[in-house]
N, C-alpha and C positions, 0 to 999 in steps of 0.2 A: 205247566206242561209245555207251554210254548218256548220258554227259556231252555228247557231240556232238549227239545227238538232242534232249536237253533244251534245249541252247543254240539249236539250229535252230528248235525249236518255239516258243520265246519270241518269235521274230520273226514268227510266223504269227498272233499275237494281234491283235485289232483295235487300231487306233492309240491309242485312249483308254486301253487297259489296259497299254500298254507303259511301262516306266520308262526314260525317256531325257531327258537335259538338252537334247538337240537333236531335238525331235519330227519335224522335216522330214527328218532322216536315218534315221528308224526303218525306212523301206523299203529302205535301203541299208546293211545292217549292216557290210559290209566297209569302207565309208568312215569309220565311226566309229573304226576302229583306226588310221587314217592320222594322221601328225603334222600339226600346225598349218601348217607350212611348205608342205605339199602344197596345202592349202586356199588359202593366201595366193597361191601361184603360179597356181593355177587361177583365182582371182578376178582377178589381174592380166591373165591371158590373156583372160578374158571381158569385162573392163572396157575393152578396146581400148587397153591400155597400149602405146605405141610410143615407143621412145627412140633410133631410129637417127639422125635429123637433126632438131634442134629448129627451131622456126619462125625464119625469117630475121630478123625484127625483134628476136629475143631474143639474137642473136649478133653481135659486131662484124664489120664488113666492113673488111678491111685490104688494103694493097698489100704486095708482097714486101719493100720497104724497111723496113716496120714490124714484120716478123716477130720480130725480136730482143726486142721489148717484150712479146710475147705468149707466151713460152715457158711451157708447162704449161697453157695456156688453149685453149679451143675457139674457133675463128674461121672465117670465110669469107675465104679469100685470093683476091683478084680478079686477073684479067689476067695469068695465068702462061703463059709460052711453053714448051711441051714440046720441048726440044731433042733428046732421045734417050730411047728406051725400051730398057732393058737387061734381059735375061731370064737369071736364074741358076737353079740347082737349088732354092734356098730362097726366092727372092723375085723379083718383077718391080719394077724401079726406073724411075720416070718422072723423068728428070733435067731440071731447070728451068733455062732460059736458056743453059746450056752443057753439053757432053757430059762424061761421067765421065772423069777424076777431078776436073775443074774446075767441077762443077755448083755453083750457088749454093744450091740447095735440092733436096730429093728427096721424091717421093711413093713409098711402098713398099706393095706388096701381097704379104704373106707367103703361102706355099704353103697354109696352113690356110684361107685365104679365097679361093683360086682358083675354087672351085665357085660362089661368089656372083657372080663376074665372068665366068662361062662365056659367057653370052649377049652381054655387051658386049665389043666388040673394042677393046682398049686400044691396039693398033697404029695404029688410025685417028686417034688423038690426036697422034701424032708430027708436029711442025711446026705445031701449032695452038695457039690461045689457049684457056685453060680457067680455070675457077674451082673451088676445092676447099674442102670443109669438113673440119675435124678438129682434133685437139689437136696443137699444135706441140711437138715433142720434140727433144732434142739427142742425137745419136749420136756416141759417142767424144768428140772435143774440140769442134769448132765446126761439125759437120755437122748442119744442121737438117733435120728430116723431119716428114712427116705420114704415119701409117699408115692405109691405106685398108682398110676391112673390108666395105664395102657400095657398090655402084655408084651409089647416090643421093648419095654424098659428092662426086662429080665431075661437072662439067657442061662441055660444049664451048661456047665462046662464038661460034665462027665456023661 
């Protein structure tokens, strides 16, 4: 108990008498014991760091016919026609240009990200033209997909 009291009283000293490499943290002794990663994450949060969708001029805009050339890269894919929206237990699929299993391309929202899309009604996009942002991925053999994690990745054109 005495060691705790001594430790506690050290932080009650005037700021100039305290021994600290970070004097601005002297008033918050608990923060001094946190790892650097916590400070770094807190700094990113306060600095306004946002990485959901980059500025449009930084990312190529392509058509569906060019998708093969951009596998593994982030792009805006323009003028996609949503032919079918298929809902399964694990994911929602927005099939492009043709219905499953003959779709040319698919947009996938996995169940982990359904909460983010709660307010946006994906069903309204069926039969409409859209544009989408994301990394082009290959699923199994030749099935190209973009995984959607945020509603800002998709925009209706009509």
